[in-house]
Residue, then its C-alpha position, 0 to 999 in steps of 0.5 A: x700792585x702788589x699784594x694787599x698795597x698800592x705802591x710808586x702811584x703818580x696818578x688813580x683814575x677812578x670813573x665814579x666812587x672809592x667803595x670802603x670793601x664791606x661796607x658798600x652804603x661807605x663811599x667818596x664819590x666823584x663828579x665834575x668839579x664835585x666830591x661827595x663824601x658819604x657814610x651810612x648812606x647820608x652825604x654829610x661832606x660837598x666840596x664844589x667850587x662854591x665852597x663846603x657844605x657839611x651836614x652834622x657838626x664838625x669837631x674842633x678838639x687838641x687834647x692840648x691846645x684849642x685851635x679854633x676855627x678862624x674866618x678870613x676874609x676880604x670883605x668882612x666874615x662871618x659865621x651866619x646860621x639858618x635854620x631847617x634849610x633855610x639858605x640865608x641867615x637868620x641870623x650872623x655874628x662876625x667881622x662889620x664893614x669892609x674897615x673891620x671895625x667893630x664886631x656886630x651880632x644881627x639879625x639878617x645879613x643888612x647892616x642896619x639889622x645889627x643887634x649888639x656892637x663891639x667897636x676895638x676900642x671896646x664899647x659896646x652899643x644896642x643899636x636899637x632893642x632894649x637892655x633888659x637887665x635881670x640881676x646888678x650893674x656895676x659902674x666902675x670896679x665892681x669892688x670899690x668904693x667910687x663916685x661914678x654918675x649915671x646918666x639917664 
């Protein structure tokens, strides 16, 4: 170590925290198989053997290209949503089933609760409930007059 820099060090061992000088409620903390990221005295991210938990928002920003968030998984990757401190999914959106044959929006996590299904071929279905439309429904190209049938 020389001056205010650490150079050419292979490993650094810390007992507990790496704290920002002059800002003691902003730190990176270690525990057994857990890392905490704390800002303003509040845990914002935790990494442990179960995964990553984030408190607050995540922003994906690239001024030239949209990068997005890419989810991958062997068994139907989904994004789930829950209010407050609910730990089980109230809603989910993602690939349905292990074959990847559709994209679904579902209530809860069971396949029987699919509310909107878009198949890989483009077919859209609403397995339960009603389709309520305010406005116009066009069949075919809305700008041309053609013979189309609607069977009710």
